[in-house]
N, C-alpha and C positions, 0 to 999 in steps of 0.2 A: 891314302893318308895325306894330310896337309902338313908340309914341313914347316917348322918354325925357325926364324932367324932373328938375331939380335939387331937392334937399331944401331946405326953407325956410331953415334957418340959413345954408347955403352960398349960397343965392340972394341973401341980404343982403350977403355979403362979395364976391360976384361970381365965386367959383370953387368947384368941387365935386369932391372926390377920388373920389366914387362916384356912380353913376347909379341912379336908382330907376325901374323900369319902371312906366309909367302903365297902369292897367287899361283894356282896351278899353271903349268906351262901352256896348256891349251888356251886358257884365258888370256895369257900374255900374247900368244900368237894371234889370237882373234883381234885384240886391240891394235896390234901392229899392222894387221891386214887392212885396216881402213884406208882407202886410197886417198892419200894427201894430194891436193891439187888435181884430182881427177873428177870426172863428171859422172854423177849417178842420177837415177830417176826415182822419185818418191812422191807420196801424197802427204800434204801437210794436214795436221789434225786440229791444233788449237793455237790461239795467240799467246805470245810470251812477252814480258816486259822488254822494252828496247826496240819495238817495232819488228819483232821477229815472229816466225811461226814455227811450231814444233812439228817435226816429222821423224820418221824412222827408216833406217836403211840397214837391212840384215840384223834387226834387233837393236841397233845402236841409235841413240837419240841424236838428231841433227837439228840445230837451230838455223833456220833459213831466213835470210834477208831478202825482201822484195817479193814475198809470196803471201797470199791470203789463206786462211784456214780453208781446207777442203779442195785446194787446187792440186792438180797433178803437174809437177814441175820437174824440169831438168836443172840440177844445181851443181855448182863447182865447190868442192871441199876446199876451204881457205885455211882452216886452222883446226888442230885437234887439241882438245882438252882431255882431262882425265876421264870425265864421265859423259862427254858429248863432243860433237864437232860443230864448227861454224861453217856455214855455206852461203853462197850468193846465188840467186836465181839467174840462170842463163836463158831459159826458154820456158814459156807457159804452154803446157800441153793441153790441159783442160782448165780454162779460166773460170773464176768465180763470177756469178752474175753481179756481184758487188764491185768488180774491178772497173776502174775508170782511167781515162787518159789523164796523166798529170797536167795541171794547168800551166805550170812554170816550165819554161824551156831549159832551165838550169837544174831541174830535179834530177837527182842522181849524181850531179857534179859537186854542188855545194853541200855542206853538212847541216844546213839549216832546218830542213824538215824531212820526214821519212815516210809519210802515210798518204801522199797525194794520189796514189794509185787505188785507194779504197773510197767508196762512197762515204759521205759523212755519216750517214745512218749506221753503216757498218763500223766505222771508226769508234763511234760511241759504244756500240755493243761490245766490241773487242776490249775496250778499256774497262768496261764493267766486268767482263770475264776475267781480266788480269787482276783487278782489284779483289774479286771474290776468291780467286785462286790463292792470292797472297794471304788473305784472312784465314782461309782454310788451312794452309800449310804452316803458317808462321804464328798465327794467333789461336789456332785450334777453334775457330768459330766459323759457323756457316749461316750468317744472318742474311735475311732477305734485304737486298739493297733498296733503299728508298729511291724515289725518282731522281734521276740525274739532273744536274743543273748545267745547261749549255745553251748556246745561242744558235738560232736556225741559220744564220748567215756566217759561215765559218771562214770568211776571207776578209782581208783588210781590217784586222782587228787590233793590231799592235800599235800603241801610242808611243812606244819607245823602240828605237832601232839602233843596234850596235854593229858598225861596219868596220872591216879591216881595210887598210890602205897600203898600197905599194906602188910608188911612182904615180902614174896617171890612172891606175886601177883602184876601184873601190867596190867592195862587196863582201863576200864571206870566204872563209877558208874552205878549200876543197877538203872533203872528209879525210880525217887522219893525216893531214898535211898542213904545212904553213904556206901553201900556195894560195894566193888570193884569186878567187873567181870573180871576174868583173860582172856586176849586176846592174842593169839599167833600172830595174825596179823589182820589188818583191811583193808577191800577191798576199803575203801575210801582213804587210805593213799598212797602216792607215794612210790615206792620201797625203796628209801633211808631212809624214815621214818620207814618203817617196818623193815629194816635192823638195824636201831638204836634201835628199840623196842626189837629185838632179842638179841642184844648185852647187853642192859640194863637188860633183864631177866636173861641172863647168869651171870651177875655180882651179881644180887640179890640172885641167887640160888647157887652161888659159895662159896667164903670164908665166914665163919660164924663170921663176925666182928660186934660188937654192933652198930656202927654208921650207918650201912645199914638200920636198923630198923627205923632210924630217917627220912628216905625219905618219903615225902608226895606226891610229884608230880614230873614228869619228862617231860619236853617239848623239842621237837626236831625241829630245823629249818634247812632245807636242801636245800642249793643252791650249789654253787661251793664247799663250805666247809660245813661240818655238825657240827652244834653247839648244845649243850645241856644245858638247864637250869634246875637245880635240886633244888627244894624247900624242905627244911628240917625243923626238929624240933630242930636242933642243937642250942646251945646257943653261944654267942660271945666268951666265954672262951674256947670253944671246937674247936678252929681254927685248931689244929693239926688233928682232925678228918675230918674237911673240906678239908684240904690238902691231906689227905690219900684218901678220897672219890674222889676228882678230879683226883688223880693219877690213880685210877682204871679206870675211864672213859677215860682219855687220853691214857692209855695203851690199851684200847679197840678200839682206832682209831678215837675218836672224836677230831676234830681240836680245838674247843673252848669249855671250860667248865665253867659255871657260877654256883656258889653255894650260895644259900640263907642261911645265918647263923646268926640268932638272930639279936641283936643290931648292929652287924658288917655289916649288910646289905648284899650286893652282893659281893662275892669275885670272881674275874675273872682270868682264867687261859687260856693261849694260845690265839687263834684268838678271836678278839672282834666282828667280823661281818662276814657275808657271802654275796656273790654277786649273783644277778639274772639278766638275760638279759632283757632289756626293750626298744624296738625300737631303738637299736643301742647304748643305754646307759648301763653302769654298775650300777645297782641299789642295794645299800647295805642296809642290815637291821641287827639289833642286836636282841637278844632274847626278849628284853623288848619292842620292837617297833612293832606296829600292821602293818601287811601287808596282802594283799589278798592272802590267802593260795592256791586258785585255780589259780596258776600262768599262766598256759597255756591260760585260758580264759581271765584272766586279761590283758594279752598282746593284745589280740584281741579287748577287750573293749577300751583300751587306743588308739590303732590304729584307731578304729572307731571314737572316740571322736576327734582325730587330724584331721581326714578327714572331719568331720562335722563342725569343727571350723577353717577352713583354713585361713580366712581373719582376721588375728589378727595384721597385721602390724600397728604400731603406737598405739596399744591398751594396756590397763592396765588390768591385770588379777588378781583377788583376789581369793585365794583358802582357804576357811575356813575348818577346820578339815582336814588339809593337810597331816597328817602323815609325812612320810619321803620324800614326793614329788612325789608320784605315778602319779598324774595328772599334778602337777605344772611343773615338770622338762621337760617332753616331749613337753609341750606347749610353753616352754620358747623360743625355737628356732624361732617361728613365731611371738612372741609378743614383745612389747616394754619393758614392765616390768611385772614381776610376783611376787606377794606377797603371801607367804605361811604361814598361821597362824595355829599353833598347840600347844596344851596344854601339851602334853607328852614330858618331857625333853629328854628322850631317842630317840624319833622320831626326835626332833629338831637336836640332835647331828648327827643322821644318815642323815638327810636332808642336813645339811651343808656339811657333808663329800661328799654326792652325788653330790652336786653342784660343789664342788672343784675338785673332781676326774674327772668329766665330763666337766670341764672348762666352766661351765655355770655361767656367771657373772651378768645376769640380773634377777636372781631369789634370793630374800632375804627371809630368814626364820625368823618369829616373834614368840617368845615364849609367848603365851597368849591364854586364852580361847576365844572362838568366841564371847562371850558376852562382854568381856573387850577390845577386839581388837580396836585400834584406827588407822584408815586409812585416811590420809589427801588427797590422790590422788583421782581423778575422776575415778571410776571403770567402765570399759566397760563390762567385762565378770566376772560373779561370779560363782564359783564352790562350791557346797554344798554337803558334804558327812557326814552327822551327824550320831551319834549313834542311836540305836533303838528308843529311845523316840522322835526322830525328833528334830525340831527347837524349842528352848524356845521362850517365848514371846518377850524377849529382842532381840533375834537374828532376829525375824520377823520384829520388829520395826527398827532394824538397816538396814535390807535389803530394807524396804520401804522408809527409809530416803535416802539411797544412790542411789536407782533406777538405777541399771546397765542396759545396753541395753539388755543383755541376761543372763539367768541363766541356769546352768546345775545342776540338782539335782539328786544325786545318793542316793538311799534309800535302807535300809534293813528291812523296815516295811511298808507294803501297807497301813495300817491304818493311821500311822502318816504322810506318804507321802500325802494321800488324804486330811487329815486335813490341812496340810501346803499349799497344792495347793489351797484349798478353801480360806485360808487367803490371799494368794497372787493374787487371781483371779481378784480383782478390778483393779489392775495395770498391770497384765500380762496375755497374751494369752498362752495357752498350745500348743506348736508347735507339739510335739510328746511325746509319752511315750511308753516304752517297758519293758518287763520282761527280766531280766538277771539271768540266773541260775548258780550262783556261787556255789550252794550247792546241787548237785544231790543226790538223795536218802533220802533227808531230806525235811521237810516242809518249810524251810527258803526260802524267796522270796526277791530278790533284783530287783530294778527297775531303769531305766534311763529316766529322763524327761528333755526336752528342753523347756524353756520358753522365750518369747520375750516381751519386753515392749510395751504396747499398744500405 
């Protein structure tokens, strides 16, 4: 017989409206018996979001870092959760044929990427499996995934790099720490970003001037021009140091330099933006505006969307989370009106500049959060590109109130995509969904889903 006990808050007041079954002692003993910080041997079964593989030891689920599905591995139990344990691979006993030697010498030290030990073909397959699993568990759907969108060359793809600085070191944080791992170059970064990194290192190791120690982060954005955003600990009264810092970077060849300086905010020197080609458009971004750093693949994804959404004549398009118009502007040529809603003021400024420079008169930018946006027009096509947490409840309500004919949902989190698709499923059919690999060598997964009103 299972004994019942009251929950703690109700035990205090002496009455309990619900009863919580107490686990049998045998189950409690079994959970405690899992060897914490001990080494066990197991075989991994399938990929799990986060760059992990699921295995089992004596019936208990173990999430393993550093192992591919199907490998026999020796792992160290690092942490115990209620329903599973976390472990790190100590030794590969039976390696997968898809295992590769990581290209970067810092792999495993810095927290920048997690999947270099897998062939790229296997990375794509694992991400597809994780996406399908999320849709099955959380959306209660088992669709056949459409062909994934990815690039065959999964290196040197990032046009923006964000680096941490500490004294003469510049690189990335060691995983789960604030210690900076010095990086001479990063194989995920495009050549101009690595060139910028090299120039910044030379500055940090050059003249011994006090204000260099105030640098916290350095961000490079590399299009037709190379821009650098320098985050510092300088106070507003140290404006002369900010000027001298900017002069060093401009002298090293950076076209635009932005320095974050206490209450003075951002001080801008030289070029304010850089341009990227986008389907015949000049797409400009500033250092504070989000853009898809895998620009080569981004161009392919935008071209794919335009092809899939050809019949927009007389239609009104609403783009929530629009950024600087990455999807809005290319679609404007075929639509009647495009409304681009964005919360970031820097992206709004970039978007308005993009519309003006490309002589696009039927796309208007609205500075607002998705939740607060007010749209009077009848929307035919809705584009959703939310951040990792997905759609808030208010945005879901807004979508179901306006009921556009079609929805295009670009997601960077399989779990929240699946959750939101389930919320929309009463009114919408899922036409297609596919994985988009904007971040090779990492566990990050983006997806592209097309929905149609029932």
